[in-house]
MDTraj code that builds the backbone (N, CA, C; nanometers):
import mdtraj as md
import numpy as np

residues = "UNK UNK UNK UNK UNK UNK UNK UNK UNK UNK UNK UNK UNK UNK UNK UNK UNK UNK UNK UNK UNK UNK UNK UNK UNK UNK UNK UNK UNK UNK UNK UNK UNK UNK UNK UNK UNK UNK UNK UNK UNK UNK UNK UNK UNK UNK UNK UNK UNK UNK UNK UNK UNK UNK UNK UNK UNK UNK UNK UNK UNK UNK UNK UNK UNK UNK UNK UNK UNK UNK UNK UNK UNK UNK UNK UNK UNK UNK UNK UNK UNK UNK UNK".split()
xyz = np.array([
    [2.1275, -0.0056, -0.9975],
    [2.0479, -0.1032, -1.0678],
    [2.0010, -0.2143, -0.9749],
    [2.0923, -0.2560, -0.8830],
    [2.0572, -0.3651, -0.7923],
    [1.9495, -0.3234, -0.6926],
    [1.9405, -0.1947, -0.6660],
    [1.8378, -0.1453, -0.5733],
    [1.6987, -0.1586, -0.6328],
    [1.6898, -0.1680, -0.7615],
    [1.5610, -0.1761, -0.8289],
    [1.5147, -0.3198, -0.8489],
    [1.6065, -0.4153, -0.8410],
    [1.5713, -0.5550, -0.8649],
    [1.4816, -0.6101, -0.7554],
    [1.5109, -0.5807, -0.6287],
    [1.4303, -0.6329, -0.5178],
    [1.2853, -0.5836, -0.5225],
    [1.2590, -0.4537, -0.5396],
    [1.1186, -0.4114, -0.5490],
    [1.0451, -0.4699, -0.6689],
    [1.1121, -0.4772, -0.7843],
    [1.0456, -0.5320, -0.9020],
    [1.0223, -0.6820, -0.8875],
    [1.1173, -0.7518, -0.8279],
    [1.0985, -0.8947, -0.8023],
    [0.9862, -0.9197, -0.7038],
    [0.9793, -0.8362, -0.5998],
    [0.8717, -0.8485, -0.5017],
    [0.7364, -0.8193, -0.5646],
    [0.7324, -0.7230, -0.6541],
    [0.6085, -0.6922, -0.7249],
    [0.5641, -0.8101, -0.8105],
    [0.6593, -0.8743, -0.8773],
    [0.6258, -0.9901, -0.9603],
    [0.5748, -1.1057, -0.8751],
    [0.6418, -1.1327, -0.7631],
    [0.5976, -1.2409, -0.6742],
    [0.4597, -1.2089, -0.6174],
    [0.4358, -1.0848, -0.5788],
    [0.3049, -1.0448, -0.5285],
    [0.1956, -1.0561, -0.6322],
    [0.2274, -1.0228, -0.7566],
    [0.1288, -1.0354, -0.8635],
    [0.0950, -1.1816, -0.8897],
    [0.1959, -1.2677, -0.8817],
    [0.1711, -1.4109, -0.9016],
    [0.0850, -1.4659, -0.7887],
    [0.1207, -1.4327, -0.6631],
    [0.0397, -1.4788, -0.5498],
    [-0.1024, -1.4234, -0.5566],
    [-0.1155, -1.2978, -0.5969],
    [-0.2472, -1.2376, -0.6074],
    [-0.3344, -1.3009, -0.7133],
    [-0.2739, -1.3489, -0.8197],
    [-0.3532, -1.4138, -0.9235],
    [-0.3893, -1.5576, -0.8869],
    [-0.3084, -1.6203, -0.8008],
    [-0.3354, -1.7579, -0.7604],
    [-0.4340, -1.7637, -0.6441],
    [-0.4107, -1.6831, -0.5410],
    [-0.4935, -1.6870, -0.4203],
    [-0.6217, -1.6075, -0.4388],
    [-0.7282, -1.6524, -0.3760],
    [-0.8563, -1.5820, -0.3805],
    [-0.8857, -1.5254, -0.2428],
    [-0.9074, -1.3963, -0.2369],
    [-0.9395, -1.3294, -0.1115],
    [-1.0795, -1.2711, -0.1253],
    [-1.1682, -1.3085, -0.0358],
    [-1.3046, -1.2582, -0.0390],
    [-1.3233, -1.1544, 0.0704],
    [-1.3739, -1.0392, 0.0341],
    [-1.4039, -0.9333, 0.1300],
    [-1.5509, -0.8960, 0.1128],
    [-1.6158, -0.8679, 0.2231],
    [-1.7566, -0.8303, 0.2154],
    [-1.7703, -0.6945, 0.1464],
    [-1.8884, -0.6691, 0.0939],
    [-1.9099, -0.5434, 0.0220],
    [-1.8988, -0.4225, 0.1128],
    [-1.9286, -0.4420, 0.2406],
    [-1.9207, -0.3306, 0.3351],
    [-1.7790, -0.2818, 0.3568],
    [-1.6845, -0.3728, 0.3546],
    [-1.5462, -0.3353, 0.3812],
    [-1.4647, -0.3179, 0.2530],
    [-1.5157, -0.3605, 0.1412],
    [-1.4393, -0.3587, 0.0157],
    [-1.4018, -0.2168, -0.0263],
    [-1.4903, -0.1205, -0.0094],
    [-1.4572, 0.0160, -0.0517],
    [-1.3510, 0.0778, 0.0367],
    [-1.3489, 0.0441, 0.1653],
    [-1.2451, 0.0947, 0.2547],
    [-1.1125, 0.0250, 0.2275],
    [-1.1190, -0.1019, 0.1958],
    [-0.9983, -0.1783, 0.1669],
    [-0.9320, -0.1288, 0.0395],
    [-1.0098, -0.0960, -0.0599],
    [-0.9510, -0.0469, -0.1851],
    [-0.8813, 0.0869, -0.1647],
    [-0.9381, 0.1726, -0.0823],
    [-0.8746, 0.3014, -0.0547],
    [-0.7485, 0.2817, 0.0275],
    [-0.7504, 0.1877, 0.1225],
    [-0.6317, 0.1592, 0.2028],
    [-0.5198, 0.1018, 0.1159],
    [-0.5536, 0.0179, 0.0199],
    [-0.4526, -0.0379, -0.0698],
    [-0.3914, 0.0718, -0.1557],
    [-0.4731, 0.1662, -0.2013],
    [-0.4216, 0.2777, -0.2799],
    [-0.3269, 0.3642, -0.1972],
    [-0.3616, 0.3904, -0.0711],
    [-0.2744, 0.4687, 0.0158],
    [-0.1450, 0.3934, 0.0453],
    [-0.1544, 0.2626, 0.0651],
    [-0.0342, 0.1826, 0.0894],
    [0.0553, 0.1811, -0.0341],
    [-0.0042, 0.1737, -0.1516],
    [0.0733, 0.1771, -0.2751],
    [0.1445, 0.3107, -0.2906],
    [0.0808, 0.4182, -0.2486],
    [0.1443, 0.5496, -0.2498],
    [0.2681, 0.5491, -0.1609],
    [0.2580, 0.4868, -0.0443],
    [0.3734, 0.4787, 0.0459],
    [0.4850, 0.3942, -0.0139],
    [0.4496, 0.2846, -0.0776],
    [0.5505, 0.1977, -0.1380],
    [0.6236, 0.2710, -0.2507],
    [0.5494, 0.3431, -0.3326],
    [0.6135, 0.4179, -0.4409],
    [0.6995, 0.5316, -0.3869],
    [0.6562, 0.5936, -0.2783],
    [0.7394, 0.6951, -0.2130],
    [0.8663, 0.6352, -0.1562],
    [0.8561, 0.5141, -0.1014],
    [0.9747, 0.4456, -0.0517],
    [1.0707, 0.4088, -0.1639],
    [1.0166, 0.3676, -0.2780],
    [1.1009, 0.3356, -0.3935],
    [1.1726, 0.4605, -0.4435],
    [1.1034, 0.5720, -0.4430],
    [1.1666, 0.6971, -0.4851],
    [1.2775, 0.7369, -0.3887],
    [1.2514, 0.7231, -0.2566],
    [1.3532, 0.7546, -0.1572],
    [1.4732, 0.6617, -0.1696],
    [1.4481, 0.5364, -0.2046],
    [1.5573, 0.4411, -0.2237],
    [1.6447, 0.4817, -0.3413],
    [1.5819, 0.5256, -0.4480],
    [1.6591, 0.5692, -0.5643],
    [1.7359, 0.6982, -0.5375],
    [1.6853, 0.7815, -0.4459],
    [1.7531, 0.9066, -0.4108],
    [1.8516, 0.8887, -0.2957],
    [1.8693, 0.7660, -0.2482],
    [1.9581, 0.7335, -0.1363],
    [1.9217, 0.8069, -0.0074],
    [1.7920, 0.8270, 0.0150],
    [1.7464, 0.8883, 0.1398],
    [1.6423, 0.8004, 0.2088],
    [1.6496, 0.6698, 0.1873],
    [1.5509, 0.5764, 0.2413],
    [1.5745, 0.5529, 0.3894],
    [1.4655, 0.5583, 0.4683],
    [1.4692, 0.5257, 0.6111],
    [1.3567, 0.4257, 0.6364],
    [1.3925, 0.3072, 0.6809],
    [1.2932, 0.2003, 0.6936],
    [1.1890, 0.2317, 0.7994],
    [1.2245, 0.3012, 0.9067],
    [1.1276, 0.3349, 1.0106],
    [1.0228, 0.4327, 0.9568],
    [1.0659, 0.5296, 0.8819],
    [0.9725, 0.6253, 0.8217],
    [0.8838, 0.5554, 0.7192],
    [0.9418, 0.4655, 0.6417],
    [0.8644, 0.3913, 0.5412],
    [0.7578, 0.3055, 0.6073],
    [0.7948, 0.2319, 0.7106],
    [0.7019, 0.1412, 0.7767],
    [0.5903, 0.2167, 0.8479],
    [0.6269, 0.3216, 0.9212],
    [0.5236, 0.3981, 0.9905],
    [0.4331, 0.4713, 0.8920],
    [0.4905, 0.5264, 0.7862],
    [0.4105, 0.5955, 0.6857],
    [0.3164, 0.5015, 0.6130],
    [0.3607, 0.3792, 0.5898],
    [0.2778, 0.2792, 0.5237],
    [0.1501, 0.2540, 0.6027],
    [0.1645, 0.2242, 0.7319],
    [0.0475, 0.1926, 0.8134],
    [-0.0366, 0.3160, 0.8458],
    [0.0279, 0.4278, 0.8723],
    [-0.0477, 0.5498, 0.9033],
    [-0.1275, 0.5952, 0.7819],
    [-0.0679, 0.5907, 0.6632],
    [-0.1409, 0.6300, 0.5418],
    [-0.2606, 0.5395, 0.5173],
    [-0.2408, 0.4089, 0.5327],
    [-0.3504, 0.3147, 0.5082],
    [-0.4627, 0.3337, 0.6095],
    [-0.4283, 0.3462, 0.7374],
    [-0.5317, 0.3634, 0.8404],
    [-0.6030, 0.4979, 0.8279],
    [-0.5271, 0.6023, 0.7983],
    [-0.5888, 0.7340, 0.7821],
    [-0.6811, 0.7377, 0.6610],
    [-0.6422, 0.6724, 0.5538],
    [-0.7285, 0.6672, 0.4351],
    [-0.8571, 0.5923, 0.4652],
    [-0.8469, 0.4806, 0.5379],
    [-0.9673, 0.4052, 0.5739],
    [-1.0578, 0.4876, 0.6648],
    [-0.9976, 0.5566, 0.7613],
    [-1.0762, 0.6393, 0.8534],
    [-1.1464, 0.7524, 0.7801],
    [-1.0757, 0.8195, 0.6917],
    [-1.1377, 0.9293, 0.6176],
    [-1.2476, 0.8797, 0.5238],
    [-1.2277, 0.7654, 0.4624],
    [-1.3328, 0.7079, 0.3770],
    [-1.4534, 0.6702, 0.4605],
    [-1.4311, 0.6127, 0.5780],
    [-1.5415, 0.5763, 0.6665],
    [-1.6178, 0.7008, 0.7126],
    [-1.5463, 0.8044, 0.7519],
    [-1.6133, 0.9269, 0.7956],
    [-1.6919, 0.9910, 0.6809],
    [-1.6337, 0.9912, 0.5621],
    [-1.7046, 1.0457, 0.4463],
    [-1.8294, 0.9653, 0.4151],
    [-1.8227, 0.8349, 0.4347],
    [-1.9386, 0.7502, 0.4124],
    [-2.0467, 0.7759, 0.5165],
    [-2.0056, 0.8001, 0.6399],
    [-2.1020, 0.8267, 0.7465],
    [-2.1688, 0.9632, 0.7302],
    [-2.0943, 1.0598, 0.6821],
    [-2.1499, 1.1937, 0.6629],
    [-2.2510, 1.1932, 0.5494],
    [-2.2227, 1.1173, 0.4472],
    [-2.3204, 1.1092, 0.3392],
    [-2.2564, 1.1141, 0.2098],
])
top = md.Topology()
chain = top.add_chain()
for i, resn in enumerate(residues, 1):
    res = top.add_residue(resn, chain, resSeq=i)
    for name in ("N", "CA", "C"):
        top.add_atom(name, md.element.get_by_symbol(name[0]), res)
traj = md.Trajectory(xyz[None], top)
């Protein structure tokens, strides 16, 4: 149960900060940023699942987080360039 409190608390704090702070992104980068956020969220949920299964490795989580986000942005950019 205690393993679930930290992620849920962090989610609540992030939601509060997100509703208070205003972040402006240009239209050119907004579509890539949204895809990167979705890929990062996938990594976070995978990390939460690994934590609940007691197989969490922080190095794998951290590298997967950034690699997924960058790869998603790159693939979206290439798809946009192709047409």
